[in-house]
C-alpha positions as CSV (number, residue, x, y, z in Angstrom):
1,X,0.3,0.2,-0.1
2,X,1.1,3.6,-0.5
3,X,2.7,5.6,2.1
4,X,3.8,9.2,2.2
5,X,6.5,10.1,3.9
6,X,6.1,14.1,3.5
7,X,4.1,16.0,6.5
8,X,0.5,16.3,5.7
9,X,-1.1,19.8,6.2
10,X,-3.0,20.0,10.0
11,X,-6.5,18.4,9.7
12,X,-5.7,16.6,6.3
13,X,-7.3,13.0,6.1
14,X,-4.3,11.1,5.1
15,X,-1.9,10.2,8.0
16,X,1.6,10.7,7.1
17,X,4.0,8.2,9.0
18,X,4.1,4.5,10.4
19,X,0.7,2.5,8.9
20,X,2.4,-0.5,10.1
21,X,1.7,0.5,13.7
22,X,-2.2,0.5,13.0
23,X,-2.7,-1.9,10.5
24,X,-2.3,-5.6,11.5
25,X,-5.7,-5.5,13.8
26,X,-7.3,-3.8,11.2
27,X,-6.5,-6.3,8.5
28,X,-6.9,-9.0,11.1
29,X,-10.3,-7.9,11.5
30,X,-11.1,-8.0,7.8
31,X,-10.2,-11.2,7.2
32,X,-12.1,-12.3,10.0
33,X,-15.5,-10.8,9.0
34,X,-15.0,-10.5,5.3
35,X,-16.6,-13.1,3.5
36,X,-14.0,-13.1,0.7
37,X,-10.6,-14.2,0.6
38,X,-7.6,-11.8,0.6
39,X,-4.7,-12.4,-1.7
40,X,-2.2,-14.6,-0.1
41,X,0.4,-13.0,-2.8
42,X,1.3,-9.4,-3.9
43,X,-1.4,-8.0,-6.0
44,X,-2.8,-5.1,-7.2
45,X,-6.3,-3.4,-6.3
46,X,-8.8,-1.8,-8.9
47,X,-6.3,1.4,-8.8
48,X,-3.0,-0.2,-9.4
49,X,-1.9,-0.2,-5.2
50,X,0.3,-2.6,-4.5
51,X,-1.3,-4.8,-1.8
52,X,1.2,-6.6,0.4
53,X,1.2,-10.1,1.4
54,X,-0.7,-10.5,4.3
55,X,1.2,-12.9,6.1
56,X,4.8,-11.0,5.6
57,X,2.6,-7.7,6.5
58,X,1.2,-8.9,9.9
59,X,4.7,-10.2,10.7
60,X,6.3,-6.9,9.9
61,X,3.6,-5.5,12.5
62,X,4.3,-7.0,15.3
63,X,8.0,-6.9,14.7
64,X,8.0,-3.1,14.4
65,X,5.4,-1.8,16.5
66,X,7.7,-1.9,19.9
67,X,10.9,-1.4,18.3
68,X,10.1,1.7,16.6
69,X,8.5,3.3,19.4
70,X,11.7,2.5,21.7
71,X,13.7,3.9,18.8
72,X,11.6,7.0,18.4
73,X,12.2,7.7,21.8
74,X,16.0,7.2,21.8
75,X,17.0,9.4,18.4
76,X,13.8,12.2,17.9
77,X,14.3,15.7,19.2
78,X,11.6,18.3,20.0
79,X,12.7,19.9,16.7
80,X,11.9,17.0,14.1
81,X,9.5,14.7,16.4
82,X,6.2,16.4,15.6
83,X,5.4,14.1,12.5
84,X,5.7,11.6,14.6
85,X,2.5,12.1,16.6
86,X,0.8,8.9,16.1
87,X,3.5,6.6,17.2
88,X,2.6,4.6,20.4
89,X,5.5,6.4,21.9
90,X,3.8,9.9,21.5
91,X,0.2,8.8,21.8
92,X,-2.2,8.8,25.1
93,X,-5.2,7.4,25.6
94,X,-7.5,8.5,28.3
95,X,-10.6,6.1,28.9
96,X,-13.5,6.2,31.3
97,X,-14.7,2.9,33.2
98,X,-18.5,3.1,34.0
99,X,-20.6,2.7,30.9
100,X,-17.9,3.4,28.8
101,X,-16.0,0.0,29.0
102,X,-18.1,-1.2,32.0
103,X,-21.8,-1.9,31.5
104,X,-22.4,-0.6,35.2
105,X,-26.2,1.0,34.7
106,X,-27.1,-2.4,33.0
107,X,-25.6,-4.9,35.4
108,X,-26.7,-3.1,38.5
109,X,-29.7,-0.8,38.3
110,X,-31.5,-2.8,35.1
111,X,-30.2,-6.4,36.1
112,X,-30.0,-6.2,40.0
113,X,-26.5,-7.9,39.8
114,X,-24.4,-7.5,42.8
115,X,-21.3,-5.9,42.5
116,X,-19.7,-7.7,45.5
117,X,-20.5,-11.0,44.2
118,X,-18.7,-12.9,41.0
119,X,-20.9,-13.1,38.0
120,X,-22.5,-16.6,37.6
121,X,-23.3,-17.0,33.8
122,X,-25.8,-19.9,34.6
123,X,-28.1,-17.7,36.3
124,X,-29.1,-15.4,33.9
125,X,-31.1,-16.6,30.5
126,X,-29.5,-17.5,27.5
127,X,-29.9,-14.3,25.8
128,X,-28.0,-12.2,28.4
129,X,-25.2,-14.9,28.6
130,X,-24.6,-14.3,25.0
131,X,-24.6,-10.7,25.4
132,X,-22.2,-10.5,28.2
133,X,-19.9,-13.0,26.4
134,X,-19.8,-11.0,23.4
135,X,-19.3,-7.7,25.6
136,X,-16.1,-9.4,27.6
137,X,-14.8,-10.5,24.3
138,X,-15.3,-7.1,22.5
139,X,-14.0,-5.4,25.8
140,X,-10.7,-7.9,25.7
141,X,-9.9,-7.0,21.8
142,X,-10.6,-3.3,22.3
143,X,-8.0,-3.0,25.4
144,X,-5.7,-5.2,23.3
145,X,-5.9,-2.6,20.4
146,X,-5.7,-0.1,22.4
147,X,-2.3,-1.2,24.2
148,X,-1.2,-1.9,20.7
149,X,-1.8,1.9,19.3
150,X,-0.4,3.7,22.1
151,X,2.3,3.3,25.3
152,X,0.1,5.1,27.8
153,X,-3.4,3.9,27.9
154,X,-4.8,5.2,31.1
155,X,-8.2,4.5,32.6
156,X,-9.4,7.4,34.6
157,X,-12.4,7.0,37.1
158,X,-14.4,8.8,39.9
159,X,-15.1,5.9,41.6
160,X,-13.1,4.6,44.6
161,X,-10.1,2.3,44.7
162,X,-10.1,-0.6,44.0
163,X,-13.5,-0.5,41.9
164,X,-12.1,-1.2,38.3
165,X,-9.8,-4.1,39.2
166,X,-13.1,-5.7,41.4
167,X,-15.0,-5.4,38.3
168,X,-12.8,-7.1,36.4
169,X,-12.4,-9.9,38.8
170,X,-16.0,-10.6,38.8
171,X,-17.2,-9.8,35.8
172,X,-14.5,-10.2,33.0
173,X,-11.5,-12.0,34.5
174,X,-10.4,-13.0,31.3
175,X,-9.2,-9.3,30.8
176,X,-6.7,-9.4,33.7
177,X,-4.0,-10.9,31.6
178,X,-4.1,-7.7,29.4
179,X,-3.5,-5.5,32.9
180,X,-1.3,-8.1,34.0
181,X,1.4,-7.4,31.3
182,X,4.8,-6.3,32.1
183,X,5.0,-3.9,29.1
184,X,2.0,-1.5,27.5
185,X,-0.6,-2.6,30.3
186,X,-3.4,-0.1,30.8
187,X,-3.2,2.3,34.0
188,X,-5.9,2.8,36.1
189,X,-6.2,6.4,38.0
190,X,-8.8,7.1,40.4
191,X,-9.1,10.7,40.0
192,X,-10.0,11.9,43.0
193,X,-6.7,10.5,44.4
194,X,-5.4,13.6,42.5
195,X,-7.3,16.2,44.0
196,X,-5.6,18.1,47.1
197,X,-6.7,16.9,50.0
198,X,-9.5,19.2,51.0
199,X,-11.1,18.8,47.5
200,X,-11.0,14.9,47.8
201,X,-12.6,15.1,50.8
202,X,-15.4,17.3,49.6
203,X,-15.4,15.0,46.7
204,X,-16.1,11.9,48.6
205,X,-19.4,13.5,49.9
206,X,-20.7,13.8,46.5
207,X,-19.7,10.1,45.1
208,X,-22.7,7.5,44.4
209,X,-23.4,5.5,47.6
210,X,-22.6,2.2,45.5
211,X,-19.0,2.8,45.7
212,X,-19.0,4.4,49.4
213,X,-20.0,4.2,52.7
214,X,-23.4,6.2,53.5
215,X,-23.0,9.8,54.4
216,X,-25.5,12.1,56.0
217,X,-25.1,15.2,53.4
218,X,-27.4,17.4,51.3
219,X,-27.3,15.8,47.7
220,X,-25.0,18.4,45.4
221,X,-26.6,19.9,42.6
222,X,-25.7,18.9,38.9
223,X,-23.4,22.2,38.4
224,X,-21.5,21.1,41.6
225,X,-21.2,17.7,40.5
226,X,-20.0,18.4,37.0
227,X,-17.5,20.8,38.4
228,X,-16.0,18.5,40.8
229,X,-15.6,15.8,38.9
230,X,-14.1,17.5,36.0
231,X,-11.5,19.1,38.3
232,X,-10.9,15.3,39.3
233,X,-10.4,14.3,35.9
234,X,-8.6,17.1,34.8
235,X,-6.2,16.5,37.9
236,X,-5.9,13.1,37.0
237,X,-5.0,13.7,32.9
238,X,-2.9,16.6,33.9
239,X,-0.5,14.2,36.5
240,X,-0.7,10.9,33.8
241,X,0.0,13.5,30.6
242,X,3.7,15.1,32.5
243,X,4.4,11.9,33.3
244,X,4.0,10.6,29.7
245,X,5.7,13.6,27.9
246,X,8.8,13.3,29.6
247,X,11.1,10.7,27.6
248,X,13.3,12.9,26.6
249,X,14.4,16.3,27.1
250,X,12.2,18.8,25.9
251,X,9.5,16.0,24.8
252,X,6.4,18.1,23.4
253,X,2.8,17.2,23.9
254,X,1.5,15.3,20.8
255,X,-1.6,13.3,21.1
256,X,-4.2,12.6,23.2
257,X,-7.5,11.2,23.0
258,X,-10.3,11.1,25.4
259,X,-12.9,8.6,25.7
260,X,-16.1,8.9,28.0
261,X,-19.7,9.2,28.0
262,X,-19.7,12.0,31.1
263,X,-19.0,15.6,30.3
264,X,-16.8,15.3,32.7
265,X,-14.0,13.7,30.8
266,X,-14.9,16.3,27.6
267,X,-14.5,19.1,29.9
268,X,-11.2,18.3,31.3
269,X,-9.5,17.0,28.2
270,X,-10.6,20.8,26.8
271,X,-9.2,22.5,29.6
272,X,-5.7,20.1,29.4
273,X,-5.2,22.0,26.2
274,X,-6.2,25.2,27.3
275,X,-3.8,25.3,30.2
276,X,-1.4,23.8,28.3
277,X,2.0,26.0,28.2
278,X,3.2,24.7,24.8
279,X,7.3,24.1,24.7
280,X,8.6,25.8,21.5
281,X,6.9,24.9,18.2
282,X,4.2,22.5,19.9
283,X,1.2,21.0,18.2
284,X,-1.0,19.6,20.8
285,X,-3.7,17.6,19.2
286,X,-6.6,16.7,21.4
287,X,-9.4,14.7,20.5
288,X,-12.4,13.8,22.6
289,X,-15.3,11.6,21.9
290,X,-18.6,11.8,24.1
291,X,-20.4,8.5,24.1
292,X,-24.1,7.6,24.8
293,X,-25.3,7.2,28.2
294,X,-26.4,4.1,29.9
295,X,-25.6,1.3,27.1
296,X,-27.2,-2.2,27.1
297,X,-24.8,-5.0,27.2
298,X,-25.5,-5.6,23.8
299,X,-25.2,-1.8,22.6
300,X,-21.7,-1.7,24.6
301,X,-20.1,-4.6,23.1
302,X,-21.0,-3.4,19.3
303,X,-19.6,-0.2,20.0
304,X,-16.6,-1.5,21.7
305,X,-16.1,-3.4,18.3
306,X,-16.8,-0.2,16.3
307,X,-14.5,1.7,18.3
308,X,-11.5,-1.0,18.2
309,X,-11.4,-0.4,14.5
310,X,-11.7,3.2,14.4
311,X,-8.7,3.7,17.0
312,X,-6.2,4.1,14.3
313,X,-8.3,6.5,12.6
314,X,-8.8,8.8,15.1
315,X,-5.2,8.4,16.6
316,X,-3.8,9.3,13.3
317,X,-6.1,12.3,12.4
318,X,-3.7,15.2,12.0
319,X,-5.4,17.8,13.9
320,X,-8.2,18.3,17.1
321,X,-11.7,17.0,17.1
322,X,-14.6,17.1,19.3
323,X,-17.5,14.5,18.6
324,X,-20.7,14.5,20.7
325,X,-22.5,11.1,20.1
326,X,-25.2,12.1,22.4
327,X,-26.6,14.4,20.5
328,X,-25.9,14.0,17.0
329,X,-28.4,13.7,14.7
330,X,-26.5,10.8,12.8
331,X,-23.7,9.6,15.2
332,X,-21.6,8.0,12.1
333,X,-22.0,10.9,10.1
334,X,-20.5,13.2,13.1
335,X,-17.6,11.0,13.2
336,X,-17.1,11.2,9.4
337,X,-17.2,15.1,9.3
338,X,-14.8,15.1,12.2
339,X,-12.3,12.7,10.5
340,X,-13.1,13.9,6.8
341,X,-14.0,10.3,6.1
342,X,-16.9,10.8,3.5
343,X,-16.6,6.9,2.9
344,X,-17.8,6.4,6.7
345,X,-20.8,8.5,6.4
346,X,-22.3,5.8,3.8
347,X,-21.1,2.9,5.4
348,X,-24.5,0.9,6.6
349,X,-23.8,0.0,10.3
350,X,-26.6,-0.6,13.0
351,X,-27.4,2.6,15.1
352,X,-27.6,0.1,18.3
353,X,-24.3,1.0,19.2
354,X,-25.5,4.2,20.0
355,X,-28.9,2.9,21.8
356,X,-30.9,4.4,18.8
357,X,-32.2,1.0,17.6
358,X,-33.1,-2.6,18.4
359,X,-30.2,-5.5,18.3
360,X,-29.1,-6.2,14.7
361,X,-31.4,-9.7,13.6
362,X,-28.5,-10.6,11.5
363,X,-25.4,-11.6,12.8
364,X,-23.8,-12.1,9.3
365,X,-25.0,-8.3,8.8
366,X,-23.0,-6.9,11.8
367,X,-19.8,-9.0,10.5
368,X,-20.4,-7.7,7.0
369,X,-20.6,-4.2,8.6
370,X,-17.5,-4.8,10.5
371,X,-15.5,-5.9,7.9
372,X,-16.5,-3.0,5.5
373,X,-15.5,-0.2,8.3
374,X,-11.9,-2.4,8.7
375,X,-11.7,-1.8,5.0
376,X,-12.7,2.1,5.1
377,X,-10.3,2.7,8.0
378,X,-7.2,0.7,6.1
379,X,-7.5,2.8,2.7
380,X,-8.0,6.0,4.8
381,X,-4.7,5.2,6.2
382,X,-2.9,3.8,3.0
383,X,-4.4,6.3,0.6
């Protein structure tokens, strides 16, 4: 596939560097879901572009991703590193936990599961068992993809320690191997711990009673809750960004993506950008995805599958974007417009991922849509 090494203009669709970092998973997804065979030998597409043998290409991806990132850290100076913004060594991902990765509302408020007890699939009906297993699989694959594309994947939550590890242990134990890695394991940051002591105490009074002991207090207003939770998220993001972007002298901040279902994350990453004091000719790209609230388990599973394939496009976009998938009239069009990917807007993809349509009746239809999405992302990176 073609790849230009010339620096792209700000906001341009074509990404200039290191497509090998992202293509392994994209190609693998297409191979898994598409109902046609990819060429085993070098071939050309209808435009005459060379298609590399997939086996060799995938092996190259696995070998070069980590090595190239380490080389980047060792040899790159600030003056010449900006075009490396999508490298794993220059990219940060901030992910919310509750109702972004983990179906908190559905499990505990709708299904009535006990959060202190391990999940027993046998006690669920067949449909719920299937939904849970699909979500577990989708979450693990999403986190693996995220850790492939970034050396700093941080789950930032306003819940209390050890909420995330408890959720993983009791509801998604297979995910533990991703967090137990010696390299590129996701970090979990409990945002309220990053606040100053006085604010931490105040924030504890505001937090939902499911994850704290009962406290007699006057419920905070929505504005107060938003302000306090945003401050906690901002403090956590700032702390982690300062730690990550200090790998060599004068390293500039380059590429941060935030995904969450609350406006806390959206406001926090905006404030992170606004308050950042640039180093030299710094180009700090901030990207925010506001996801729909309170997804069902099946909605979240499909959303994670979509987001896994879209992560390379988000990361390689050379500019800022803010996408509100809660209020967008057509969510897929909102994403397509933000990334300048017109082909994405034409993709038949179920609105079930955004909580706007029933579960797709045909599993084959979902697989075909995911395969077509993989191809769109792949072509956008190699065009």
